[in-house]
Structures are given as C-alpha cells and as structure tokens.
N, C-alpha and C positions, 0 to 999 in steps of 0.2 A: 503493499499499500504506500501511497505519497498523499503526506497533506500538506496544506498550506502552509508557509513560516509565518506565524503570528508575530504580531509587533510587542505586546506584552501581556494583552490577557488571554486567558484560552477559552472565556465563557463570554466577552463582550460581543455583542452582536455585531459590530463592525468587521471582527475579525472572522467571522465566518465566510471567510472570503470568497475562494471558488466556488464554494457550495452554492453561494448565494441565497442563503436560508435566512428568514427573519420568521419569528413566530405566527402560523397562521391562525386566525379565528378557530374557535370549535365551530365542528360541523355540524352545529345544531342549527336549525331554521328559526328559532324564535326572535323574531325580527324585533327592534326596538329602538329607543333613542337615549342617547346620554346629552346632558345639558352641562357645559362647562361654564362656569363663572370663575373671574378671579381679577388680582392686579399685580401688575410688576412694579415693584420700587427700584427706580434707578433705569428707566426703561434703555436700551442700547438698542434695540430695532422696533421697528412698526407694528409687526402682527407677531401673533402666536399661531401655531399649526397643530395639529392631531393626524397623524399619518397610521393609515392601516394598510397591512397588505391584505387581501381579501382572499386571494388565494395562492397557496404555497408554490405552484410551479410559474406563478408570474410575476417578475421584478416590479410590475407596477403597482404604485399603492394610491389608495385613495387619501387626499389629502385635503383636510377642512381648514380653512383660515379664518382668523380672527382680526380684526384689526384693533390696536391700542388706541383708548380715546387721550384726550389731554389729560388724565388723572391716572393713566396706564393700565384704566381696566378694561375689560374685554369678555365677551360673550359668544357663546357657540352653540351649536346642536350636532350632534353626530349621530349619524344611522349606523347602528350596530346588526351583524346577523348572529344573536347571542354572544355570549362571553366573548371577549375577544382580546389580544395583547396588542397595544398600540403604543407610540413614540410621542411624548408631548415635546416639540421643536420650539428652541426660540433662538435665533440668530443661528451659531454654531454647537448650541448645547442641545443634548436630548436627553431626555428622562425617560425613564418604564413608565408604561400605564395598563391596567387591567380595567377594559371597562365591560359593564354588564348592563343590557335592558334595565331602564329605571335609574340609572345614576344620575345623582345631581351634585356635581362635586363644585368645590370653592376651591380654587388653587392660587396658592398666591406665591413670590419669590424675587431674589434678586436680580436683575436684569444682568449685571456683571456677573453672575454665580449661580444658575438655575439649578444645576446639577445636586449641590451641595445645600441650597437655602431651601428648595421647594418645600411646601406645606401644605397638606389637605385638609379641608373638613368638608361635612354633609355626607350622603348616602354613597359609599364607594372609598370613603375616606381611609378606614381601617386598611383594606385592601392596598391600595396605592402606597399607604404608609409603609408598610410592609416592605413594598419593593424598594423604596426609596431607603430604607435600614438596611436592606440585604445588597443593596447596591455600594453604600460605604463600610459598611462592615465586612464583607465578602469579595465581592467584585474588584472594588479599587484598594484591595490590600494584597500586596504582591506575594503576603505569604500563606496566604490560601489558593493562587494559582498556581498552573504549572510554569507558566512562563514568567519571567525570564529565569529566576534560581531553581527551581525544583524540578526542572528537566535535568540538570546534572546528577541528581540522586541516582544509585543503582536501587537494582528491583525491591528489596528490603524496605529501604529507605523511602522510596516513594509509595510504597503499599501504606506504610505508615503515615505517610502524610495524607492520601487520599482518604485513609479510615477516619482519621482524625478532623479531615475536613467535612465529612459527610456526618459525623457526628455531631460537631457543633453544629451545622446548617441544620439538621433534623431536631437538634434542642432547642436551637431559636425559634424553627415554625411553632413545634408545639407548645412552647411558653406564650409564642405571641399570639396563637389559636385560643388559647384557654382564657385571654386574656381580652379578646377582641372577636367581634361577629365576622366571619368569614364565609363566604358561601362554598357549598360543596365543590362548584365546578374551580373555582381560584384555589382552595385546599387540594385537588387532585392536579392541577397546574404546579403549583408550587412543589409539593412533593415529588412530581415527576422531574421537575428542573433539579433537586437534589439528586435524586437516583440517577438521573440519566448523565448528569455530569459526571458522576462517580464512574460510571460504567462508560464513558466516551472515553475519558482522561484514561481509564486501564488499559481501553481496547488500543488506544493510538498512539500509548507511550512509546513503544519499542520504535516505531517508524518514525515519530517525530524528534524523539532523542536524536535516531542517526542523521536527519538532516540538521539539528542545530549543535550538536556535539561533534564537529568535524575533525577534531583531534584523536576520536576514539572510534573503532570499529563498532559493528553492531550488537547489541546485546543480546546473549543467549537466555530466556527465560525460562524457568523452572518448569516442568512437565504439569504442573498445576494451576500455573497462571491464569492460563485462559478457562481453568474449568466454570469459572462464574457464567460463561456464555451456555451452558447447556440447562439453564433456567429458562423453561418455555415461557413462564410468565414474565420475563424480563424482555422477549423478543415480542410478545403479542400482548399488551397490555391497552384496551379499549381507552381506559380513563386517562392516558397518558398522551392521546394523539393531539390536543393542542400543544403540547411541548416542543418546542424547537430542538432542544437536546434530544429529545424522545427519537425525532424525524434524522438529526445528525448522527445518531447513535446510529441506527438503524441503516442508513446507507454505508457507514463504517463497518458495521457487521457483515452486509451483503458482500463487500469488498473482501473483506477477510476471510468468508466462508469460499468465495471465488480463489482465492490465493492458496487456500488451506487444501483445494482439490488440486492444485498444481498449475493453475493458471497464473498469467502474469498480465499484466497493465498493457506491455509489448504485443500481448498475442492477438491476432485480428477477430479472435470471440470470444475475447475478455467480458464485454459488455452484454453480448447474446447470455453467457453464463450466468452474469448479475441478473440481468432481466429474468431468466427463468427461476433463477433461486429465489429472488423476491416473489414471484407469482405463485410458488410452490408453498414458500415457508410464511408467508405473512399472510394476514387476515383481516377483516375489517376494513374500515375508511382509511386507515394508514396505509393499505396494500397500493391503492392505485398511486399514492403520491409518491412512493419508494418507488414503485415501477418508472412512475413518471420522472423521477430525478435521474434514474439509469439511463433513460432515454436522452435526459438532455446532457448527460454526461458524453453519450455516445455520439449524439450531434456534434459536440465540441472536439473530442477526442477518438470518434471511431470512425465506421465506415457506412457510407452513402448506402450502400445495396442491403446490409444488415440492419440498420438503422430506419429503413424505409419499411422493411418487412417486419422490424417490432411495431415501430407504428401502428401499421396496418392490424397488428394482433391487439393492440392497445385499447381499440375500442370495444372490444368485449368487456373489458375490465373497467370502463367507464361507459356504463348505460345510460346516465344522466347527461352526458357529452359537458360534464364540468371541466374537463382537463384536456380533451382532445383538440380543441381549437388552437388553443394556446401553444401547444407541442406541435402542433402541424406549422404555426407562425414560426417558431424556434429553429425546427427542421429547416424552412426555406431559407432562413437568414444563416444557417451555420453551414450547409451541404457543401459551398465552397471550399471549406477548410477543413474538410473530411481526409482522413488519412487516406491516401493514395491519389488523392487531387493533385494535380498540377500546380506548383506554386507560382504566385504572381511573380514575373520577371520584373526587374529594375537594373539602370544603370547609374552609379553613383561616383563621385570622385573620391580617393582614397587618401591617406594623409600623405602619401610621396608623390601624389599628383595626377596619377594616372585614373585610368577610368576602369570601373570593377562592375562587371555584370553579372547573373546569376546565369544566364546561358555560358559564359567563360567558364562556371565551375562545373558543367557538366561531367558527369564520370566520378566526380568526388561526394564524400558525404559532404553536407555542409550543418554547420552547427550555427545559428543565427542568434546573436544577443544586441537585442535593443537597449541601450542606453543612454545616459545623458549624464556630462561631468559635473552637474548641480545634483545629482542624485545621490544621496549616502548610502543607500542599498546598494545600486548599480555600484557605486565606488568598492564599497566592501566586497564585492565580487571580484573586483579585478585580478586580484593576487591569484584567486583559485584559476580564473579564465588562464593566466599566465602558466600557471601549473599544468593545468589539462593540454594547453599548448604543447608545453615541452613534453609530457608523457607521451603525445601521439606525434611527436615531430617525426617526420618521414613515412606516416602514414597516410592512408588515402582518405583524408579529411582536412577541412578547411573552417578554423574558426573565423567568422565573419562577424566584426562588431561594427553595428550600423549606429551612430551617434546621434541623438534626436536634439542637437545643439543648434541655439541659435548663433553664438559666438563661435567662429571658426576659429578665431585666434587662440582661444584659451583650450577649446578642443584640440587641437593641434600641438601645441606646446605641451599640453598633459601626455598625449601619444606617444611624441618624440623624446621629450627628456625622461620619462621612465622607461623608455624603448619597450612599451607593451608589446608582446609577440600576437602572430595572429594579423589577420587583414583587418585594417581597420578603414571604415569610410563615413560620409557626414551626408545624413540628408537634410537640407536645408528646407526652413519650415518646422522643423521639429514634429509635434503631433499632428501638425496640420498638412505634413508632406504626403507626397503620394504614395510613397513605400508604408509610411506608417497607416495609414486610410486602407493601404492594398491588405494589408495584413492583419487589421483591425486593434491595431497597438494603442492603449488606453493609458497604461501605466509602464513606468520600467523600474527595474528590469523585466524584459519578456523574452523567452525564449523560444526557436523553434529548432527542431533537427529535419532536415530535408535527406531522401536518400539520394543515390546515386544519379537517380534519372530525372531529379528536380521535383518529384512529389512529396508531398506532408507525408513524413515518417513519425512524426512526434510532434505534436503540436503545445503539449506540456512536458515536455523533458524534465528530470530532475535538475535541480539548482545546482550551478557552477561550484557550490561550497557543500555539495552532498557527498559523500564518500560514494554512495552509489551512482556517482553520475560516470564515471569511468568504466564501471560493468555494464552500465545502460549502453553506453555508445559503442564498445566493442562487441555486444551482441546486435548491432544496428546495422554493422557492414553486410551489404549483399541481400538486404532484406525488401528490396524494391518490388521485387515482381509479387512476393507475398503478399504486399499491403495492395498494389494497383490491382490485383486481381479480385478484390473484392468492390470494385466500382462496377455499376451497370452497364452493359454493353451499349457504346455510343456516345459515351462521355461522363462528365461527373454525375 
C-alpha cells in the first residue's frame, strides 16, 4: 500500500489528501433545516459559510453563505438531509460542525482566531462544543497524532501509543455524554471516529512509516499485528457509515486485502481485485461508497478498459442512481490519464539552453518530477532525486525535472550551482503553462512514471524520498506492452 504523506496531523480533514474524503451526511433522508445565528468579534472577513459535502463520491460541496452586518452578526438557514457533518468557514479558518434537523445554534467567535474561540449556545450546542473540545484536546495536540513524532516508534511503542490515545478518547466521550445531552446519531458518529482512527492508524502504520522514515528499511510486523482485522463487526458496522474515518479505513482495508492476496498496485488488475473484494466483503450502505472510491482510484491510476467494465457493473450496486452519474463524469474526466494512455508531448528549454521534448526520450523510461524552487516540499525531495539519478546512472531511464518557476534566473542558478543531476527544463507560465495543464498539475511536487513507449505507466509513483521508489522503478522496465494492452481497441 502507498499512502499520502501528511503534513502533521493524521486525522485532520485536509490531510486526507489523495483520497479526497470529507465526512458525508448520514444516509438518512429525514430532511430538515438548521438555523445558525451568531456574532464575530473583531471581524476580519465579510461572510461566514457552512459547507456540507452531500455525496461522499462528489468533491462538490453545498455552501451556504451569510453576510455579517455592521455589528458582526449573521443569520443563515441550512438545509440538511438528516444528521450531517459540516464545516464552519470564516476566512481561512475552519471549525467542525455536526448538524441535525431542528438545530438552532448561536455561534460566536473572534475573527482573528475562530478555531480556538468558537462557542455554541442553543439546540445542538452540546454536540458542537464536544467537537471543538476534541479538536483542542486531541487533534491539535501532536502528542496524540501519528505525525510527526509517533511514526518514529517501533511496533510495541506504537501500539502503546494507539491504545493510550483510544483509552483517553473513549473516556472523554463517556464523561461528556454523561454530563450533556447527545443524540444517538452523534454518539454513533463520535464513537466511530475514535474506533476507526485507531484501526486506520494501526492498519497504515507499516506503509506510512516506510515513506516517512527514509533512513530505515520497512518494519517487519509480528504475526499477530494484523489480527484485529479478523473482527467482522469492525469491517461491517452500519452505525458507523457516517464516519469519514470508517470509510477511509475500509478503503485501506480493501487495499491491504488485495496486497495480502499477492497483488501490487502496479499490477494491471489491482483495482479490479479491490473492486471485487469490496463487492464481496462489504454490506449495507457503505458498500457502494467504497466500491465507488475504488472506481475513482482506478480512473486516476488504473486502466480505461477495466475501469469502463467496472463502471458498467456498478449500476447494479447503485439501484437508486445515487453515485453512478458522478462516477461517469469522473471517468470521462480522467480516462486520458489512464495507465497505458499516451502521455502528452511537450518541448521545453533545458538549463543548458537546448530543447528537450518527450518524443526525443522515446525508448527510455521517464520519471517526471514537476517542482518549483519556492516549494519547500519539492526542495526537500531534491537530494533524493539526486540519489535516484546516481543509482540508475547508465540505465535506460531519464529523470526529467520540470520546474514551474516564473523566475528563470533563480531556477537556473539553483540547478547549475547545486549541479543537480538529471535533465532539468522549465515551463514558463508555471501552473498556467501548457504542460502543467496537459498533465493536470495543481500542486508540487507531482510525479509521473512513463513507459519506454511514452505511455503512462504510473500516475502516482512512490515519492522520491521513499526507499520503495528504487524497487518500483526497477520493476517498471519493459512493462509498456503489458499496460497498453489494457486499452480498448481503437484508442484511449
């Protein structure tokens, strides 16, 4: 398994990066309205918003805005389909909300620091005050997070950390529920967030540690480490379906199950195996959600022909047509980047002044690294890029570094003074450049691995800093025919 490298919090919503998961509303159809009123002291923005992701497979959000009056006060009515996780947004600040039909919340906070000053009154206040206290006590406390420090632990220490965190979170919820009136829907949600944060962090520890701790080899876990996955109630838990951590855990569990059967992400049928596992092992309303998320992965990292076949099959798992239209749009948007599809050609000027095109590199494996000299994360990966280039010196591979820098002088000076290995070119226009748009680059660093015939081989290769990147590249030579054979006849 390969998991995204998170900045510092293992459970912050924004960190669920390539998965794209925000907690979806409960699947109950008890529609209603929530009224929010409040006041911002020391306003720094003109509006307050509530954002709700209505469909777990659709990145689009329902956003309700309210303008502040001269006194900093606001009022809004938000429609909800049953108990729903939401975000309160003010400027760059975001606070967790849990809204239920009939709630009438009074919300007050300082404009300069909403997250730590937000206070609630009215119907639903107890629920949202709990979320605020959990955020301060656990989520914003690095001591309770996997990253940045606890990932360095070995198996015994890491399990002790997880057990202690879960114990403290359980105790906090139990004590809070005794002193405050919480709905059953919220208690189910809060309990699931605790239990599946534990399960997900335990499941992904081995792989995440391999990515982060580049100075050590992959840990070998004891035979009993993964035995907790044998609990059938852990896998199929109807009361947990609204929890984003439950959905994230299930997706990683399906990945783990596929890899335990001998499959790798680089195998042409990896996502087909994941899809079949989700279809067979999961039940209830969460089943089509996870099957759909596997499909979305296959659109981005898989193969057009297999993805199309799985999408057609998915209709049977979605009789209410709740998810299929979204998946169909997603498939159309990503099929040009499917493994086996031709990578867009380009011609750019190198740091040496000559022209470099993708066509010129035909016959070689091409590892593309989109980066910027102003990106700290991209700069951190440069030493690893240099090491990889040295390890594969003389081999049939080109490490092509495409800088999305506006400042040509700063880029060229860094490349030449540091004597950075590999081929270095620059795309003027940065993220607006033709090559960035052609490859759908929205952030850096972004990597692609192309086969010898110029087709996409891996649109999400392991990070340059990962020890596993070397093995992944070694296994990629000569794979072009295998992957291009998964394309439908007659084109993409």
